[in-house]
MDTraj code that builds the backbone (N, CA, C; nanometers):
import mdtraj as md
import numpy as np

residues = "MET PRO ARG THR ARG GLN SER SER ARG ARG GLY PRO SER SER ARG ARG SER ARG THR ASP ARG ALA GLU LEU THR PHE SER VAL SER LEU VAL GLU ARG LEU LEU ARG GLU SER GLY HIS ALA ARG ARG LEU SER GLN THR VAL PRO ILE LEU LEU THR ALA ILE LEU GLU PHE LEU THR ARG ARG LEU LEU GLU LEU ALA SER ASN GLU ALA GLN ARG ARG GLY ALA GLN ARG LEU ILE THR PRO GLU LEU LEU ASP LEU THR ILE TYR ASN ASN ARG LEU LEU SER GLU LEU PHE GLN SER THR THR ILE SER GLN VAL ALA PRO GLU VAL ARG PRO ARG ARG SER ARG ARG ARG GLN ARG".split()
xyz = np.array([
    [0.1882, -0.3474, 3.9051],
    [0.2662, -0.2924, 3.7958],
    [0.2230, -0.3592, 3.6658],
    [0.1788, -0.2815, 3.5680],
    [0.1350, -0.3417, 3.4413],
    [0.2532, -0.3988, 3.3644],
    [0.2264, -0.5109, 3.3013],
    [0.3319, -0.5743, 3.2218],
    [0.3468, -0.5011, 3.0901],
    [0.4689, -0.4768, 3.0531],
    [0.4951, -0.4140, 2.9235],
    [0.5219, -0.5231, 2.8218],
    [0.5255, -0.4847, 2.6997],
    [0.5510, -0.5814, 2.5936],
    [0.6877, -0.6467, 2.6108],
    [0.7843, -0.5686, 2.6541],
    [0.9199, -0.6190, 2.6724],
    [0.9265, -0.7220, 2.7847],
    [0.8572, -0.6947, 2.8967],
    [0.8688, -0.7830, 3.0113],
    [0.7893, -0.9115, 2.9934],
    [0.6967, -0.9159, 2.8987],
    [0.6164, -1.0356, 2.8794],
    [0.6887, -1.1407, 2.7949],
    [0.7993, -1.1069, 2.7355],
    [0.8749, -1.2029, 2.6544],
    [0.9521, -1.2965, 2.7454],
    [0.9601, -1.4203, 2.7035],
    [1.0269, -1.5213, 2.7857],
    [1.1566, -1.5707, 2.7229],
    [1.2261, -1.4853, 2.6551],
    [1.3530, -1.5264, 2.5965],
    [1.3425, -1.5432, 2.4467],
    [1.4418, -1.6102, 2.3869],
    [1.4478, -1.6195, 2.2409],
    [1.3361, -1.7037, 2.1796],
    [1.2724, -1.7909, 2.2588],
    [1.1681, -1.8761, 2.2016],
    [1.0288, -1.8160, 2.2178],
    [1.0210, -1.6881, 2.2574],
    [0.8901, -1.6264, 2.2770],
    [0.8167, -1.6136, 2.1439],
    [0.6856, -1.6128, 2.1506],
    [0.6033, -1.6049, 2.0297],
    [0.5820, -1.4601, 1.9909],
    [0.6142, -1.4296, 1.8668],
    [0.5894, -1.2968, 1.8101],
    [0.5118, -1.3169, 1.6824],
    [0.4294, -1.2210, 1.6484],
    [0.3503, -1.2330, 1.5263],
    [0.4409, -1.2218, 1.4033],
    [0.3908, -1.2718, 1.2916],
    [0.4673, -1.2622, 1.1670],
    [0.4854, -1.1169, 1.1275],
    [0.3854, -1.0342, 1.1602],
    [0.3954, -0.8916, 1.1304],
    [0.5114, -0.8292, 1.2073],
    [0.5247, -0.8626, 1.3357],
    [0.6357, -0.8105, 1.4165],
    [0.7696, -0.8621, 1.3669],
    [0.7766, -0.9911, 1.3378],
    [0.9041, -1.0485, 1.2925],
    [0.9490, -0.9888, 1.1604],
    [0.8547, -0.9580, 1.0728],
    [0.8886, -0.8988, 0.9428],
    [0.9026, -0.7468, 0.9515],
    [0.8787, -0.6915, 1.0697],
    [0.8861, -0.5467, 1.0940],
    [0.7952, -0.4697, 0.9977],
    [0.6719, -0.5183, 0.9852],
    [0.5731, -0.4551, 0.8989],
    [0.4661, -0.3863, 0.9825],
    [0.3918, -0.2976, 0.9196],
    [0.2811, -0.2296, 0.9855],
    [0.1491, -0.2987, 0.9518],
    [0.1329, -0.3395, 0.8259],
    [0.0107, -0.4062, 0.7832],
    [0.0087, -0.5485, 0.8381],
    [-0.1082, -0.5996, 0.8668],
    [-0.1238, -0.7319, 0.9271],
    [-0.1037, -0.8436, 0.8238],
    [-0.0063, -0.9297, 0.8500],
    [0.0216, -1.0434, 0.7624],
    [-0.0935, -1.1431, 0.7700],
    [-0.1477, -1.1649, 0.8891],
    [-0.2581, -1.2596, 0.9062],
    [-0.3816, -1.2159, 0.8295],
    [-0.4096, -1.0867, 0.8288],
    [-0.5251, -1.0354, 0.7558],
    [-0.5074, -1.0570, 0.6059],
    [-0.3894, -1.0284, 0.5546],
    [-0.3629, -1.0484, 0.4110],
    [-0.3762, -1.1962, 0.3757],
    [-0.3246, -1.2839, 0.4616],
    [-0.3349, -1.4273, 0.4358],
    [-0.4809, -1.4725, 0.4370],
    [-0.5585, -1.4253, 0.5326],
    [-0.6995, -1.4625, 0.5411],
    [-0.7751, -1.4149, 0.4164],
    [-0.7485, -1.2911, 0.3732],
    [-0.8153, -1.2387, 0.2543],
    [-0.7755, -1.3163, 0.1284],
    [-0.6497, -1.3577, 0.1203],
    [-0.6052, -1.4396, 0.0069],
    [-0.6784, -1.5729, 0.0034],
    [-0.6878, -1.6372, 0.1188],
    [-0.7537, -1.7681, 0.1251],
    [-0.9036, -1.7567, 0.0977],
    [-0.9689, -1.6545, 0.1534],
    [-1.1127, -1.6385, 0.1350],
    [-1.1494, -1.5981, -0.0068],
    [-1.0605, -1.5286, -0.0758],
    [-1.0904, -1.4824, -0.2114],
    [-1.0880, -1.5964, -0.3121],
    [-1.0248, -1.7072, -0.2760],
    [-1.0173, -1.8199, -0.3676],
    [-0.9080, -1.8073, -0.4715],
    [-0.8252, -1.7039, -0.4616],
    [-0.7177, -1.6857, -0.5588],
    [-0.6030, -1.7829, -0.5368],
    [-0.5921, -1.8336, -0.4155],
    [-0.4799, -1.9220, -0.3864],
    [-0.5280, -2.0379, -0.2995],
    [-0.5230, -2.1556, -0.3543],
    [-0.5626, -2.2729, -0.2757],
    [-0.4491, -2.3170, -0.1846],
    [-0.3293, -2.3087, -0.2357],
    [-0.2123, -2.3484, -0.1567],
    [-0.1167, -2.2300, -0.1497],
    [-0.0758, -2.1964, -0.0285],
    [0.0153, -2.0841, -0.0090],
    [0.1369, -2.1305, 0.0696],
    [0.2526, -2.0856, 0.0281],
    [0.3693, -2.1109, 0.1110],
    [0.3644, -2.0145, 0.2289],
    [0.4474, -2.0351, 0.3273],
    [0.4466, -1.9492, 0.4454],
    [0.4954, -1.8086, 0.4147],
    [0.5732, -1.7923, 0.3094],
    [0.6315, -1.6615, 0.2803],
    [0.5451, -1.5729, 0.1904],
    [0.4484, -1.6298, 0.1205],
    [0.3670, -1.5522, 0.0267],
    [0.2913, -1.4389, 0.0961],
    [0.2196, -1.4648, 0.2066],
    [0.1484, -1.3538, 0.2712],
    [0.2428, -1.2450, 0.3228],
    [0.3599, -1.2836, 0.3679],
    [0.4563, -1.1856, 0.4183],
    [0.5065, -1.0986, 0.3040],
    [0.5416, -1.1618, 0.1930],
    [0.5901, -1.0877, 0.0763],
    [0.4818, -0.9949, 0.0212],
    [0.3595, -1.0442, 0.0089],
    [0.2509, -0.9619, -0.0432],
    [0.2205, -0.8453, 0.0507],
    [0.2248, -0.8695, 0.1804],
    [0.2035, -0.7623, 0.2776],
    [0.3121, -0.6562, 0.2657],
    [0.4364, -0.6986, 0.2496],
    [0.5467, -0.6037, 0.2344],
    [0.5308, -0.5210, 0.1066],
    [0.4853, -0.5837, -0.0011],
    [0.4642, -0.5113, -0.1271],
    [0.3520, -0.4093, -0.1108],
    [0.2417, -0.4496, -0.0488],
    [0.1300, -0.3574, -0.0268],
    [0.1725, -0.2395, 0.0606],
    [0.2497, -0.2684, 0.1628],
    [0.2972, -0.1617, 0.2513],
    [0.3912, -0.0671, 0.1773],
    [0.4803, -0.1217, 0.0962],
    [0.5728, -0.0383, 0.0197],
    [0.4974, 0.0532, -0.0768],
    [0.4013, -0.0044, -0.1517],
    [0.3250, 0.0760, -0.2469],
    [0.2466, 0.1861, -0.1762],
    [0.1897, 0.1540, -0.0617],
    [0.1136, 0.2535, 0.0135],
    [0.2037, 0.3661, 0.0613],
    [0.3187, 0.3294, 0.1164],
    [0.4127, 0.4322, 0.1637],
    [0.4616, 0.5199, 0.0490],
    [0.4924, 0.4575, -0.0631],
    [0.5422, 0.5335, -0.1790],
    [0.4355, 0.6286, -0.2324],
    [0.3131, 0.5795, -0.2422],
    [0.2039, 0.6621, -0.2913],
    [0.1778, 0.7799, -0.1975],
    [0.1775, 0.7554, -0.0677],
    [0.1558, 0.8641, 0.0280],
    [0.2724, 0.9626, 0.0286],
    [0.3936, 0.9128, 0.0082],
    [0.5100, 1.0021, 0.0009],
    [0.4994, 1.0941, -0.1209],
    [0.4651, 1.0371, -0.2364],
    [0.4509, 1.1183, -0.3576],
    [0.3357, 1.2179, -0.3449],
    [0.2253, 1.1757, -0.2843],
    [0.1110, 1.2659, -0.2651],
    [0.1465, 1.3774, -0.1676],
    [0.2245, 1.3457, -0.0649],
    [0.2684, 1.4475, 0.0304],
    [0.3580, 1.5502, -0.0378],
    [0.4486, 1.5036, -0.1225],
    [0.5356, 1.5947, -0.1976],
    [0.4532, 1.6847, -0.2887],
    [0.3527, 1.6270, -0.3537],
    [0.2655, 1.7050, -0.4415],
    [0.1864, 1.8079, -0.3613],
    [0.1410, 1.7715, -0.2426],
    [0.0665, 1.8658, -0.1578],
    [0.1561, 1.9824, -0.1153],
    [0.2823, 1.9540, -0.0845],
    [0.3752, 2.0600, -0.0461],
    [0.4049, 2.1514, -0.1641],
    [0.4163, 2.0949, -0.2838],
    [0.4403, 2.1754, -0.4029],
    [0.3240, 2.2686, -0.4330],
    [0.2036, 2.2253, -0.3982],
    [0.0846, 2.3058, -0.4267],
    [0.0632, 2.4170, -0.3248],
    [0.1413, 2.4200, -0.2198],
    [0.1284, 2.5303, -0.1243],
    [0.0879, 2.4840, 0.0140],
    [-0.0063, 2.5544, 0.0712],
    [-0.0413, 2.5337, 0.2113],
    [-0.1379, 2.4186, 0.2341],
    [-0.1671, 2.3408, 0.1334],
    [-0.2588, 2.2289, 0.1503],
    [-0.1967, 2.1255, 0.2430],
    [-0.2663, 2.0902, 0.3503],
    [-0.2097, 2.0009, 0.4508],
    [-0.2657, 1.8600, 0.4439],
    [-0.3791, 1.8420, 0.3774],
    [-0.4429, 1.7113, 0.3710],
    [-0.4187, 1.6454, 0.2355],
    [-0.4040, 1.5147, 0.2394],
    [-0.3939, 1.4384, 0.1159],
    [-0.5353, 1.3959, 0.0804],
    [-0.5880, 1.4502, -0.0260],
    [-0.7253, 1.4247, -0.0679],
    [-0.7289, 1.3167, -0.1756],
    [-0.8458, 1.2566, -0.2004],
    [-0.8554, 1.1590, -0.3098],
    [-0.8148, 1.2186, -0.4442],
    [-0.8488, 1.3461, -0.4656],
    [-0.8109, 1.4107, -0.5914],
    [-0.6594, 1.4217, -0.6047],
    [-0.5925, 1.4486, -0.4933],
    [-0.4470, 1.4598, -0.4940],
    [-0.3831, 1.3229, -0.5198],
    [-0.4395, 1.2175, -0.4625],
    [-0.3909, 1.0824, -0.4908],
    [-0.4097, 1.0487, -0.6388],
    [-0.5243, 1.0836, -0.6914],
    [-0.5521, 1.0583, -0.8324],
    [-0.4524, 1.1307, -0.9222],
    [-0.4253, 1.2566, -0.8907],
    [-0.3283, 1.3358, -0.9668],
    [-0.1881, 1.2765, -0.9555],
    [-0.1522, 1.2338, -0.8367],
    [-0.0199, 1.1751, -0.8138],
    [-0.0024, 1.0481, -0.8964],
    [-0.1036, 0.9642, -0.8975],
    [-0.0961, 0.8399, -0.9746],
    [-0.0906, 0.8703, -1.1240],
    [-0.1690, 0.9661, -1.1679],
    [-0.1713, 1.0018, -1.3097],
    [-0.0347, 1.0540, -1.3559],
    [0.0335, 1.1289, -1.2700],
    [0.1626, 1.1878, -1.3071],
    [0.2788, 1.0891, -1.2998],
    [0.2604, 0.9757, -1.2356],
    [0.3656, 0.8757, -1.2236],
    [0.3352, 0.7628, -1.3229],
    [0.4247, 0.7406, -1.4168],
    [0.4001, 0.6439, -1.5235],
    [0.3773, 0.5026, -1.4705],
    [0.4605, 0.4558, -1.3773],
    [0.4473, 0.3194, -1.3258],
    [0.3192, 0.3012, -1.2454],
    [0.2892, 0.3981, -1.1596],
    [0.1660, 0.3889, -1.0816],
    [0.0431, 0.4012, -1.1710],
    [0.0539, 0.4820, -1.2740],
    [-0.0573, 0.4986, -1.3672],
    [-0.0892, 0.3662, -1.4372],
    [0.0128, 0.2934, -1.4765],
    [-0.0081, 0.1627, -1.5387],
    [-0.0652, 0.0624, -1.4395],
    [-0.0177, 0.0673, -1.3159],
    [-0.0628, -0.0265, -1.2140],
    [-0.2099, -0.0050, -1.1789],
    [-0.2509, 0.1208, -1.1685],
    [-0.3873, 0.1535, -1.1265],
    [-0.4771, 0.1946, -1.2428],
    [-0.4466, 0.1532, -1.3637],
    [-0.5219, 0.2013, -1.4791],
    [-0.6696, 0.1627, -1.4756],
    [-0.7063, 0.0544, -1.4108],
    [-0.8467, 0.0142, -1.4073],
    [-0.9101, 0.0369, -1.2700],
    [-0.8496, 0.1236, -1.1886],
    [-0.8984, 0.1488, -1.0537],
    [-0.9484, 0.2918, -1.0416],
    [-1.0634, 0.3090, -0.9791],
    [-1.1149, 0.4419, -0.9506],
    [-1.0800, 0.4749, -0.8068],
    [-1.0087, 0.5851, -0.7859],
    [-0.9634, 0.6226, -0.6529],
    [-1.0541, 0.7282, -0.5928],
    [-1.0834, 0.8310, -0.6684],
    [-1.1624, 0.9414, -0.6164],
    [-1.3067, 0.9002, -0.5954],
    [-1.3671, 0.9571, -0.4934],
    [-1.5083, 0.9340, -0.4691],
    [-1.5915, 1.0440, -0.5334],
    [-1.5267, 1.1288, -0.6083],
    [-1.5946, 1.2341, -0.6825],
    [-1.5993, 1.1915, -0.8279],
    [-1.6693, 1.2682, -0.9101],
    [-1.6767, 1.2357, -1.0521],
    [-1.5362, 1.2344, -1.1115],
    [-1.4968, 1.1256, -1.1766],
    [-1.3605, 1.1184, -1.2311],
    [-1.3374, 1.2206, -1.3411],
    [-1.2176, 1.2708, -1.3429],
    [-1.1774, 1.3668, -1.4447],
    [-1.1504, 1.2918, -1.5743],
    [-1.2047, 1.3392, -1.6842],
    [-1.1842, 1.2740, -1.8132],
    [-1.0492, 1.3175, -1.8670],
    [-0.9645, 1.2193, -1.8940],
    [-0.8304, 1.2476, -1.9439],
    [-0.8109, 1.1779, -2.0761],
    [-0.7446, 1.2419, -2.1694],
    [-0.7136, 1.1725, -2.2953],
    [-0.6090, 1.0640, -2.2701],
    [-0.6222, 0.9524, -2.3408],
    [-0.5255, 0.8436, -2.3276],
    [-0.3918, 0.8858, -2.3857],
    [-0.2860, 0.8567, -2.3130],
    [-0.1517, 0.8846, -2.3645],
    [-0.1103, 0.7689, -2.4541],
    [-0.0567, 0.8009, -2.5698],
    [-0.0080, 0.6932, -2.6547],
    [0.1349, 0.6609, -2.6137],
    [0.1719, 0.5374, -2.6333],
    [0.3061, 0.4931, -2.5936],
    [0.4103, 0.5265, -2.6993],
    [0.3650, 0.5496, -2.8206],
    [0.4589, 0.5810, -2.9282],
    [0.4796, 0.7319, -2.9350],
    [0.5988, 0.7700, -2.9683],
    [0.6271, 0.9119, -2.9893],
    [0.5802, 0.9540, -3.1281],
    [0.5204, 1.0686, -3.1346],
    [0.4782, 1.1197, -3.2632],
    [0.5904, 1.2067, -3.3193],
    [0.6160, 1.1905, -3.4476],
    [0.7260, 1.2666, -3.5088],
    [0.6730, 1.3818, -3.5863],
])
top = md.Topology()
chain = top.add_chain()
for i, resn in enumerate(residues, 1):
    res = top.add_residue(resn, chain, resSeq=i)
    for name in ("N", "CA", "C"):
        top.add_atom(name, md.element.get_by_symbol(name[0]), res)
traj = md.Trajectory(xyz[None], top)
């Protein structure tokens, strides 16, 4: 009989990954390793990789949710394409500011006029 994940636990002191304990999908260990290897952080508390992983997961889920809504609004399109992600980010003010120096599409970027922050009277 193959052991299941449930039966392999030995009580309350069993070892679970930080990803499981934080109920996240993205790997906390991978984020921590990338942080350490990048040289951005010489000293990290134990909670920093967990918090950063949760933020990355939240942003990803939110972006995919908005892109899915945009795809449904456009009709029968079932796939979320790079162009649709780009459009979604452009239409959302906060995401647009966050990703202003990032190229998402693998196609030629669409030239857009810069929006001014001041209202014209």
